[in-house]
N, C-alpha and C positions, 0 to 999 in steps of 0.2 A: 856553288856557295862554299863548299868545303875547301876547294882549291884557292878561292879568294881569301878565306880566313887564314889558310896556311901561309899566304903571302902578306898577311898583316892588314887586310882590308876588312871592312864591315859590310854586311849585305842585309837586305830586307826584301822578302818576297811580297808582291802585291797582286791581289786579285780583285774582282768586282769592278772592272773597267769595261768600256765598250770596245770589244775586240775589232769590230768593223772600223771604228774611228782610228784605232791604233794601227791597223793594217794599212789604212789609207795614208796616215801621217808618216809612217816609216816605209811606205812603198813595198809592202810585203806581198808577194804573189798570192793569188786567190786560193791556191791549193793548200796554203798554210793558215792555221787559225791560232792566233796568240792566246795562250791560256794563263800565262803568268809573266809579270814583269819583275825583274830583279834590279834593285838599286845597288850600287857598289861605290864605295869611297873609303878614304882613310878612316880607320877605326880610332875613335877618341880614347877609348880605354877598354880593357878586357871586360866583357859583360857576360852575365849568366842569366838568360831569360827564365830559367827554372829556379827561382829563388826559394820557392816553398812548394812542397808536395803534400797533398792530403793522403792519409792512409786509405787503403781499400775499404775498410769498414766505414769510413767517414763519407764516402761517395757512392756506396753500393746499398741497394735495398733488395731484399729477397721476399718474394711472395706478398708484395704490397706496393704502395706508392710513396 
């Protein structure tokens, strides 16, 4: 994904699919188990998926719930 970005492409990881169906569709040998699919294509614009971050104190609780 980093190499694709360096070449100007956009990528997106995908999980939560049926690995057996993917293996059959793409004729992947049985000794391999697909664990992630990565889409790749021309990037429309520079994006930053981490637009906002919470501080540690906003997301952490000590000795409680």
